[in-house]
C-alpha positions in Angstrom: 63.7 29.1 -93.0 62.2 27.1 -90.0 62.7 23.9 -90.5 62.5 21.8 -87.4 62.4 18.0 -88.4 62.9 17.6 -92.0 64.1 19.4 -94.9 64.2 18.1 -98.7 67.1 18.8 -101.0 65.1 21.3 -103.4 64.0 23.3 -99.9 67.5 23.2 -99.2 68.8 24.2 -102.1 66.8 27.3 -102.4 68.6 28.7 -99.7 72.1 27.6 -100.4 74.4 30.4 -99.6 72.5 32.3 -97.0 74.4 33.6 -94.0 71.4 32.2 -91.7 72.5 28.4 -92.9 74.9 25.8 -91.0 75.5 23.0 -93.0 76.8 20.0 -91.2 78.0 16.6 -92.8 77.6 13.6 -90.3 78.7 10.7 -92.4 80.1 7.9 -90.3 81.0 3.9 -90.3 81.3 2.4 -87.0 83.5 0.2 -89.1 85.7 2.7 -90.4 85.6 5.6 -88.2 87.8 8.0 -90.6 85.3 6.5 -93.9 83.0 9.6 -93.2 85.8 12.4 -92.8 88.0 11.0 -96.0 84.1 11.0 -97.9 83.5 14.8 -96.7 86.6 16.0 -97.9 86.5 14.3 -101.5 82.7 15.6 -101.8 80.3 17.5 -99.6 77.2 19.6 -99.7 78.9 23.8 -100.4 79.7 24.7 -97.1 79.3 22.1 -95.3 81.4 21.5 -91.6 81.9 17.8 -90.5 80.9 16.7 -87.4 82.5 13.1 -86.4 80.7 10.9 -84.2 83.1 10.2 -81.7 85.1 13.3 -81.6 82.5 16.1 -81.9 79.5 14.4 -80.8 80.7 12.1 -78.1 83.5 11.7 -75.2 84.4 8.1 -75.3 87.0 9.1 -72.6 83.5 8.3 -70.5 82.6 4.7 -68.8 80.2 3.2 -68.0 77.9 5.4 -70.2 77.9 3.5 -73.4 80.0 3.2 -76.5 79.0 7.1 -77.4 78.4 8.9 -74.2 77.8 12.8 -74.6 80.4 15.0 -74.8 80.3 17.9 -72.0 78.5 21.0 -72.4 81.6 23.3 -73.3 83.6 20.5 -75.5 80.1 20.9 -77.7 79.9 24.3 -77.2 83.1 24.7 -78.7 82.5 22.8 -81.8 79.5 24.8 -82.7 81.6 27.9 -82.1 84.1 26.3 -84.7 81.3 25.9 -86.9 80.5 29.2 -86.9 76.8 28.3 -85.4 74.9 31.0 -84.2 71.5 30.4 -82.1 69.4 32.3 -84.9 70.6 30.2 -88.0 68.8 27.3 -89.4 71.2 24.2 -89.2 71.0 21.0 -91.5 72.8 17.8 -90.9 73.1 15.1 -93.4 74.3 11.8 -93.8 74.5 8.6 -96.2 72.8 6.3 -93.6 69.1 7.4 -93.5 69.8 10.1 -91.4 70.8 7.6 -88.5 73.7 9.9 -87.7 72.7 13.2 -88.4 69.4 12.7 -86.2 72.2 12.3 -83.3 73.2 16.0 -84.0 69.3 17.4 -84.2 68.5 16.3 -81.0 71.8 17.3 -79.5 71.0 20.7 -81.1 67.4 20.9 -79.4 69.6 20.0 -75.7 70.8 23.3 -76.3 67.4 24.5 -77.0 68.2 25.3 -80.7 64.7 24.2 -82.8 65.7 25.1 -86.2 67.5 22.3 -86.6 66.5 19.6 -89.1 67.9 16.3 -91.1 68.0 16.1 -94.6 65.7 13.5 -95.8 67.1 10.9 -98.2 71.0 12.7 -97.2 73.8 12.9 -99.5 71.8 10.3 -101.9 69.4 12.3 -102.2 71.0 15.7 -103.1 73.5 14.0 -105.6 70.7 12.2 -107.5 69.0 15.5 -108.0 72.3 17.0 -109.9 72.9 19.8 -107.2 76.4 21.1 -106.6 78.6 19.6 -104.6 82.1 20.9 -103.2 85.4 19.8 -101.9 86.2 22.8 -100.5 86.6 22.9 -96.8 84.5 25.9 -94.9 86.4 28.3 -92.9 86.2 28.0 -89.0 85.4 30.5 -86.9 86.4 31.4 -83.1 84.8 32.9 -79.8 82.6 31.9 -77.4 79.2 30.8 -76.4 77.6 29.8 -73.2 75.1 26.8 -73.5 73.6 24.3 -71.4 72.2 20.8 -72.3 68.3 20.7 -71.2 69.0 17.7 -68.5 65.6 16.6 -68.1 65.8 15.6 -71.7 68.1 13.2 -71.2 67.1 9.9 -69.3 69.9 7.7 -67.5 69.8 4.2 -65.9 68.4 5.0 -62.6 65.6 7.3 -63.7 64.8 4.3 -66.4 65.1 1.7 -63.9 61.9 3.5 -61.9 59.7 4.2 -64.6 59.8 1.1 -65.9 59.5 -0.6 -62.4 56.1 1.7 -62.2 55.0 1.5 -65.3 55.3 5.4 -65.9 57.5 4.7 -68.8 58.0 3.3 -72.0 60.7 2.0 -73.5 61.4 1.7 -77.3 64.6 -0.1 -78.4 65.5 1.5 -82.2 68.0 -2.0 -82.8 66.9 -4.2 -85.5 64.7 -7.6 -84.5 67.3 -9.9 -84.6 69.5 -8.0 -82.1 66.6 -6.8 -79.9 65.7 -10.4 -79.1 69.5 -11.4 -78.7 69.5 -13.9 -81.6 72.8 -12.0 -82.9 75.3 -9.2 -81.6 77.9 -7.8 -83.5 78.9 -5.1 -82.2 78.3 -5.2 -77.6 79.5 -8.0 -75.3 76.1 -9.2 -74.1 73.3 -9.8 -76.3 69.6 -9.2 -75.8 67.6 -6.1 -74.7 66.2 -3.8 -71.7 63.3 -6.3 -69.9 60.2 -4.4 -70.5 61.2 -2.8 -74.0 59.5 -2.9 -77.3 60.8 -2.8 -80.7 60.7 -0.1 -83.3 63.7 -0.7 -85.5 64.5 3.1 -87.1 64.7 1.4 -90.2 61.3 1.4 -90.2 60.7 4.9 -90.4 62.0 4.7 -94.2 59.9 4.3 -96.9 61.3 2.0 -100.3 62.5 5.2 -101.8 65.4 6.0 -99.4 63.0 8.9 -97.5 61.1 9.0 -94.7 57.5 7.9 -94.3 54.8 10.5 -94.5 54.0 11.7 -91.3 50.1 10.5 -91.0 51.8 7.0 -91.9 54.6 7.4 -89.0 52.0 8.8 -86.6 49.6 5.2 -87.3 52.5 3.0 -86.6 54.0 4.8 -83.7 50.5 5.1 -82.0 50.1 1.4 -82.6 53.4 0.2 -81.0 53.3 3.1 -77.8 49.4 1.6 -77.7 48.6 2.6 -73.9 51.2 5.6 -72.8 51.2 8.9 -74.4 54.6 10.4 -76.2 55.6 12.2 -72.9 56.2 8.4 -71.5 58.3 7.0 -74.1 61.9 7.1 -74.0 64.4 6.0 -77.0 67.2 3.3 -76.8 69.4 1.9 -79.2 72.9 0.1 -79.0 74.6 3.3 -78.1 72.2 6.4 -78.1 72.5 7.4 -81.6 70.2 5.6 -83.6 67.7 6.0 -80.7 67.7 9.5 -82.0 66.2 8.5 -85.3 62.7 7.7 -83.4 62.6 10.4 -81.8 62.9 12.4 -85.0 60.6 10.5 -86.8 58.2 11.1 -83.8 58.5 14.5 -83.9 57.9 14.7 -87.7 54.5 12.8 -86.9 53.6 15.2 -84.5 54.2 12.9 -81.5 55.9 15.4 -79.7 57.8 14.9 -76.1 59.4 11.9 -76.3 63.2 11.5 -74.6 66.6 9.5 -75.3 67.8 6.9 -72.8 71.6 8.3 -73.7 73.5 5.3 -72.7 71.4 3.1 -74.2 72.0 -0.6 -74.6 75.9 -0.6 -74.2 75.5 1.8 -71.1 72.5 -0.6 -69.3 74.9 -3.7 -69.7 78.2 -1.7 -68.4 76.7 -2.8 -65.3 76.4 -6.7 -64.4 73.7 -6.3 -62.2 71.6 -5.0 -64.2 68.8 -7.7 -65.4 68.6 -8.5 -69.5 65.6 -9.7 -71.4 66.0 -12.1 -74.5 63.3 -13.1 -77.0 60.6 -10.8 -78.8 
């Protein structure tokens, strides 16, 4: 197994039960933060551990860094140890939201140098639709220690982003829906609009009508159009809180456009400082 972006239910099913495989259920809903874990307890892919966005993939105690700040590396390492993670494993993350939360775990694994990580294309729905087995048994938790570090140069914060936007060396892609990007609506954050200079690429545009990611060639054509004038290594992704931005990064990687990065605080972190500029409209 060496899946580094996406894996289909059929491909995953052929490896279920392998000691080299770690499956993680990332289902989560902002409006009901307990719902995803409850759904996991009722039914999940066999052997799947659960990753709670607020508890396992974020540190909500941090201020000024958006609604879903990255946890400290020691905290994330403890989570991986609990799941029985090893650096030689194939990790597969899934959710029920087009991969939008699973992609956050995928990105965080890449930050610690784990490349054999993939998102289940079509998620829980695609797996269930094929009639593949489900379970309600919680896998055992493990113990131990692991020494890891985040690749800090892969994470962008406000000062670096501001410099890059000012000198034109960075292109910011905002993964939120068009109405939120333009500032016409804002159901979550206290300020509407977007970071000046950003372009809009809603993460939902990465999906086809069948609930699966578009073909890599189609994704490549679309992203090359939206980033025109820049190369992938100059692209930085943003969203509301640093979660769905990872979906655009995943889509670019799947399309062969590697090297883009994430503005981790995203819009909610940007507006934490009222002195930072805000743009509205297209």
